[in-house]
C-alpha positions as CSV (number, residue, x, y, z in Angstrom):
1,M,42.5,-57.3,-11.3
2,T,44.4,-54.6,-11.1
3,D,47.9,-53.6,-13.3
4,E,49.1,-52.1,-10.1
5,P,52.8,-53.9,-9.9
6,K,52.5,-56.2,-6.5
7,K,54.2,-54.6,-4.0
8,H,57.1,-56.7,-1.2
9,R,56.9,-56.3,2.2
10,F,60.7,-56.1,1.8
11,L,63.3,-54.6,-1.1
12,T,66.5,-55.5,-1.7
13,I,69.1,-52.9,-1.7
14,A,68.8,-52.2,-5.3
15,Q,64.9,-52.4,-4.8
16,A,65.4,-49.4,-1.8
17,A,68.3,-47.5,-3.9
18,E,65.7,-47.1,-6.9
19,E,63.0,-46.2,-4.7
20,L,65.1,-43.4,-2.9
21,N,66.5,-42.4,-6.7
22,V,69.9,-42.6,-4.9
23,N,72.8,-45.3,-5.7
24,Q,72.8,-48.6,-3.6
25,N,76.9,-47.8,-2.5
26,Q,74.6,-44.7,-0.5
27,I,71.5,-47.3,1.0
28,R,74.6,-49.4,2.3
29,A,75.8,-46.6,4.3
30,L,72.5,-45.7,6.0
31,L,72.4,-48.9,7.3
32,R,75.2,-49.5,8.3
33,T,75.1,-46.0,10.7
34,G,72.1,-47.3,11.1
35,K,69.9,-44.1,9.8
36,L,68.0,-46.6,7.5
37,R,66.9,-49.9,9.3
38,G,67.2,-53.3,8.0
39,I,67.8,-56.8,8.3
40,Q,69.7,-59.8,7.6
41,V,68.6,-62.7,5.9
42,G,69.8,-66.1,4.9
43,G,73.4,-67.9,5.2
44,R,75.3,-64.8,3.1
45,G,73.5,-61.7,5.3
46,M,71.7,-60.5,2.3
47,W,70.5,-57.4,3.4
48,R,66.4,-56.8,3.5
49,I,64.5,-53.4,4.1
50,A,61.0,-52.8,4.2
51,S,59.0,-51.4,3.1
52,N,57.1,-49.3,5.9
53,D,61.1,-48.4,7.2
54,I,61.3,-46.7,3.8
55,E,58.4,-44.7,4.8
56,D,59.5,-43.8,7.7
57,F,63.1,-43.2,6.7
58,I,61.1,-40.1,4.0
59,A,59.1,-39.2,6.7
60,E,62.0,-38.1,9.1
61,A,64.0,-36.7,6.4
62,Y,61.0,-34.7,5.3
63,R,61.2,-33.8,9.2
64,R,64.7,-32.7,9.5
65,T,64.6,-31.0,6.4
66,A,61.5,-28.9,7.2
67,A,63.4,-27.9,10.8
68,R,66.4,-27.0,8.7
69,I,64.3,-24.8,6.9
70,V,62.7,-23.1,9.8
71,A,66.5,-23.1,11.6
72,G,67.0,-20.4,8.2
73,D,70.0,-23.5,7.8
74,F,69.7,-22.9,4.4
75,E,72.2,-20.0,3.1
76,N,70.8,-19.7,-0.9
77,E,68.8,-21.3,-3.2
78,E,72.1,-22.9,-4.7
79,E,72.1,-24.8,-1.8
80,L,68.8,-26.4,-2.5
81,D,70.4,-28.0,-5.1
82,T,73.2,-29.8,-3.5
83,P,72.4,-33.0,-2.1
84,V,72.5,-33.4,1.7
85,S,73.8,-36.3,3.7
86,M,71.1,-38.4,4.7
């Protein structure tokens, strides 16, 4: 028996926001634009995001960031602390 909390296959908006360390409005914006995959379930259309879609989003964000670094898109070190639109 392990002490690790059970990983859920699907996350709520709040859980996804916690996982990515952003606010819930950012998750909603990512869902609206299709940058983050999600599904709506139930009569009220509650959003659920698959754990693997969070991982895919993170991998793609790393890829885009690496491409920006290679292209020299960071003008100075201060920009590294500025939030980037996902």
